[in-house]
N, C-alpha and C positions, 0 to 999 in steps of 0.2 A: 504494500500500500504506500502510496506516495504521500510525503509530508511536506508542508510548506517550508520546513527548516532546510530542505534540500536546496532551496534557492539561496539561503545564506551560506550553505556549504560551497555552492558554486562561486559565490562572491569571495569567500575566504580562500579557496584553493587557487584562484586566479590572481590574488593580490601579490604584488612585489613586496618582499620583506615579510612574507607570510610567517606567522608565529604558530607554535603548537596550539591546538584547540582542545579545551576541556569542556565536555558536554555535561551539564549538571541537570539533575531532575530526580524525581522520586522513582522508586522501583516500578518496573513494568510499564513505563510510559513509552518505551520503544527506542531507547537510546542506541542500543547495539544494532537493532534492525535498521535504524536510520542510516548508520554508517555502512553497513553491509549493502543495503540497497543503493546508496549513493555510489559506492565503489563499483558495484555491478553496472549501474546505468552509465557511469562515466569511463568504464573500461580500465579501472585502476587494478593493479595487482595488489590485493589486500593481504597485508602481513598482520595477522591478528593473534594476539596473545591475551588469554584470560588470566590475569594475575591472581585471581582467586585460586587457581590451580597451581600457582607457582610462588607461593608465599616464601619459599626458601630463598628467593632472589633478593630479599630485603637488604641483606648485608652487601650484596654486589651493587645494588642500586645506590646504596649509601656511599660508595666510593666515588660516584659521579665520573667514572672512567668510561667515556663514550665508546672507545674501541673495544674494551673487554665486555661491556654490557651488550653491545650490538652483536659481538661474536657469539655470546650466549644465546641471544634471541634467534640468531641464524640457525643454531643447532636445534632449538626448540621447534622452529617453524619449517626448517629445511628450505629456507629461502635466503637469497643474498641481499643484504642491505647496503653493500658498498656502492652498488649502482642504483641510485635513488630514482632514476628516470621512470615515471609511470607507476611508482610504488606508493602505497599508503600504509603507514605503520599505525596500527590500532591497538592501544593498550587498554583493554577492557577491565572493568572492576578494579580500577586503580586504587580505590580506597583500601583494598586488601594489602597493598604494599605502599604505604604512604611515602616511603623513601623515593618512590618513582616520580612524585610530583616535582620536587626541586630539580630532579634530573632532566626534566623537560627543558630547563634553561640551557643546559649544556648541549642538548640535541639541537636547539635553535642556533647556538653559537658555533658549534663544530660541524653540523650537517644541515645547513640552512636550506638546501634543496630538497630534503626529505620531508614529505608531507606527514604530519604526525597528529593524530587525534587520540585523546583518551576520554574515557567515560566512567562514571561510577555513581553509585547510590550512597546516601549518607555521607557525602563528601564534606558537608558543612561541619560535621563533627570532627572529621580528620583535620580540617583546616584550623579549627579552633582549639584542638587539644594537643597537637604535635609541636614539638619544639624544633622546628626547622624554618629556615628562611624561604618563603615562597618567592618564585621567580617573577617579581613584580616587573611589568613592562616586557616580559619575555614570553608570556602566554596570553591567549584570548579565551573568552568564555562564550558558550552558547547555552541558553536556558530552555529546556524542553518540558512541555506539559503534555497532558492527554491530547488525543486528536480533537480537532475542533469540528464544527458542523460542516464546513466546506470540505474538509478532508473526508468526513463521513459520506458526503455526497459523492466525492470522487471514488471512494471505495465501492459505492453502489453504481458507479458508471453513469451518473446523472449529469452528463456534460452540458446538456441543454439548459438545465436549471442553474448549473454553475455559471454558465455564460450570462444568463439572465441576471443573476446577482452581481457578477463582476461588472457588467455593463449597465447597471441600474442608473437611471436618470430620471430626475423630476419632470423632464420634458415629455415623457411617454407614460401612459397609464400602465399600471402593473396588471398583467393578465390574471383574471380571477381564477381560471383553471390552474394556473401555475401556483397561485397563492394557496389554493386548497391542497394541491399535491405537496407543496413544501411544508404545510402544517402537518400533514400525515407523516412525512419523513421526520419532521421535528419530534413528533410523538415517539417515533422509533428511537431517535437519538436520546431522548430523555430517559428511556428505559435501558437502552444498551450502554449509553455513555461513550466515552472516548478512549477507554483503555484498548490499545491496538488488538490484543488477543481476542477480546470480546467482540470488537467490530468485525474482525476477520471471521469469527465463528458465525456471527449473525448474517454476514454477507453470503457465506457459503451454504448455510443450512436453514436460516430463518427460524431456528429453534431456540425459544426463550430459555428452556431448561439448560441448554449448553452454555448460554450466556451467563445465567445465574451461577452455574457451577464454577465458571471462570472467575466471576466476581467474588464468590466465597473463598476461592483459593487465594486470590490477591489479598483479600481482607485478612486471611489467616497469615499470609506472609508478612504483612505489615505488623500484625500483633506479635509474630515470632521475633521481629526485629527489635521490639521494645527492650529486650534484655541486652542488646548490643550497644545501646546508648544511654541506658538508665540504670541507676542503682536499684537493688532489690526493693528498697523501701519506697521507691517512686513508682513501681510497676502498677499498683492498684490505682494510683492517681491518674497515670497515663491512660489506663484502661477506661476509667470513668470519663475522661475528656473525649477519648476516641469514640465512645458510645453516645456521648452527649451531643456532639456537633451535628451529626446527620439529623437528629431529632429537633434541633433548635437553630436551623439555618437562618442567618441574618439577624439574630437577636443580639442586643448588646450583652456583653459578657458580664455576668455576676457570679463571682467565685462560689458564693454560698448556694447558688442554684445548681451548680455542677456537682458539688460535694459539700454538704453542710457539716460534715464531720472532719474536714481537713482545713488547715490554715490557708489563707489566701495566697501566701507566697509559695506554698507547695503546689497549688493548682496552677498558678502562674508559671512555675518552673515546668510543669508537665505540658502546658500549652506551648511554651517556647520550644520544648524538645520536639513536639509533633510538627510545629512550623518548620523547624530546622530539617526534619526528615522529609518535608515536602508533602506530608499527608493532609495537613489542613492549611487553609489560607487565612491570613490575618488581614483585616481591613481596618485601618486606623482612622479615627476621627481627625479631620483637619478643619481648622477654623476658616479655611478658604479665603484668607484675607490677602493673599498674594501668591506669587510663584517663587520657588517651586512649592507644590502642595505639601511636600514633606516637611517644609520649614514651619508649618503651622499645626503639626500634629500634637495631640495629647495622648501620650502612650498609655494612659490609664483607661482610655475610652476606646473600645474596639469591638468588632463583631467577627464571627468566624464562619467560614464556609469550608466544605470538604474538597478534596482533590478533584473528584469526578462525580458527576451527577448519576451515572449508572450505579456506582458503588453506594451512593446515598440511598437510592431507591431500593436496592437489595437489602441494605442494612435496616431500612424502615419497613420492610415486610412485603415488598412486591413479589418476593419469591413464592408467596402463597396465592398469587393471582395469575390468570392466563393472559395471553396477548390481546384477546378481544376485550377483556375487562380493562386493560391498561390503555387501549385505544379510545376508550370513552372520553369525550371532550372534557369531562369534569376532572380527569387526571391532569391534563395540561393547565387547567385553571387554578391549580394549587400555587399560591403566591410564593412559597418557599422554593418550590421547584423552579419556577421562572427566575427567581433571584440567583439561585445556584448556577443555572445555565449561563446567565449574563456574567456573573462573577468569574467563572473559570475561563470565559472568553475574553473579557476585558483585561484579565491579568496578563495575558500574553499578546496584547495588541501593540505593545511598545517595541523598542529595538530588541532583536533577539539576543544581543550580547549585553544587555543591561539587566540588572536585578529586577525581577517583576515586583510591582507594588500596586496596591489599590487603596483608595481613600473614600470616606463618606463624610456626611455632615450631620451633626446632631445638636439641637438646642434644647436644653432642659430648663425651662422657666415656667413658673406658675401660670397656668392658663395659656401659655404660648409655646408649648412643646412642639417641636418640628423635627423631622428626620428626612433627609434625602438619601436614597439608597446608595448612590455612588456619585462622585464628582471626578471629572476628568478635564483634559485640556484639548480644545479644538481651536485651531488658528491662533494659538497663544492666549486664548481667553478661557477662564474657568467656566465649565459647563456642567450643570446639574443633570443627573440621570435618575429617572423614576422607572420602576419596573412594575407593570400591571399584568397579572397573569391572565385575566380575561379580556373582554372587549370594552370594558368601561372601568371607571374608578375616579375618585376625586384627586385633585392636585394641590390640596391645601398646603402641604409642606413645601412643594415646589414654589408656590407663590410666595411663601414666607422667605425662602432662600433668595429668590430673585429680588424681593423688596429689600432684603438686608445687604446683598452683595452687588446689586445693580447689574445683574447679568442680562445680556441681550438675547441669549439663546438658551433653550432647554431641550432636553431629549427625553422621550418616553418610549419604552418598549412595551408592546402589547401584542394582541393577536389580530389586529386590524390591518387593512391595506395601508401602505405608506401615505402619509398626509403631512402638509405644513399648514399651520394656523398662526395667525397673528393675534395676540391677546393684548388688550388694553383695558384697564379697569382700575377702580379705587380699592385699596386694601386698608381696613382699619388698623391703626397702630396703637401702641401702649399709652399714648397721650390723648386718647379719645378723639383723635383727628383721623385723617386718612392720607394715604400716599398713592399717587398715581404711578402705576407700573405698566411697562410695555415690553413684550418679548415675543420672539418667534419660537413656537413649539413644533419640533420635528418629531412626529410619531412614526416609529418603524416597527414592523413585525419582528418578533424575536429572532427569526432566521436571518435577518439583515445585520446582525450585530457586527459582523466582520467589516461592514461598510459604514459604520456610524460616523467616523471622522470625515470621510469624503461627502457623505450625505448631508452633514451639518455645516460643511465648510462653505464660507462665502467667497472664497478665492476661486 
């Protein structure tokens, strides 16, 4: 299955002064498959070493002797690395031999013509716990998440629908039949999610039982990993957080709600570990008073989403339902499900080599509470985003945000056909007077999330 990240790999491989690339992401999101497919499509001779199977190389990598290490790798793979033309060295599961990370610097300096990619899960723990100097300025990163909806469409060979989304324009009406077809495929995606193995199984057999079996195996793998990065005393707290998040998508975190019997700092530590592992997504509150949005965060106020919507639904009990029941329109009308879908897509809409991050806005004042699901940047302007699971819903919080921040543009995701509306009205304020606000509201169906920035752009 083709991934959008292959385009970034093409950009990376063709750069002059190319540096070794480290692919970061949670387990089972397709890091290794991405590299293998890329090498195959581009006719590279792939030299792959799974370091999980060669942990005994840790001392050798610690010497940083490029000649000796490459010689060892040649005997492992029975391939010649001295002639780097057309070769791609892939060090998989690099977290198993942390000493290989600083070695990447010496590969870059001594063998600059050799294309080198490494990948690993739980890398954040290795980077934060090992006492070695990372090769700053000598490596590049690529952050990979689950498959997105466009990749899901490509896996289903829906090229006509892909072209329709890619070439979407406000100047042409959106075909109603295509809209209905995309909503049906969207429901499939909400059930299957974007974990590549689950997508592949669903494409091949359309069997929901197979998909759920894969989901359950991935969930067990994540739970088995807890012992790799947590102390024994933390395991029950991590398990509580792991079970809590899918049931409470998009809710402001209150530690006592997750585990009333543990101290707040213990639950916070458990959350931080799961965020590091890439299993859950942390969305921080930003006061949205200026750019960058990260400069205005309050780290004590945040909400959580899960890595993948398919895993969320399996953990929440869809394994007890059949495909016909899940295709009921009421399933897609669940607000938490729609928010999860948008969150995991927005997270990876930035530059592939920059750390993914998400923000939202919350105001907690007596009689004036307001929350905007997400905030982002479009054309250099702060843009609020509301997610409505059905075809209707109020926009009270959106109006409060626009009045407070003087935004000119807002974005709503729902199940309707795309529309643009100009709003102008008076909003009562706290001084018993009113404020006049005007903004353009861009309403997009959930399946157009990949195009939100260009759809809302005035350029």
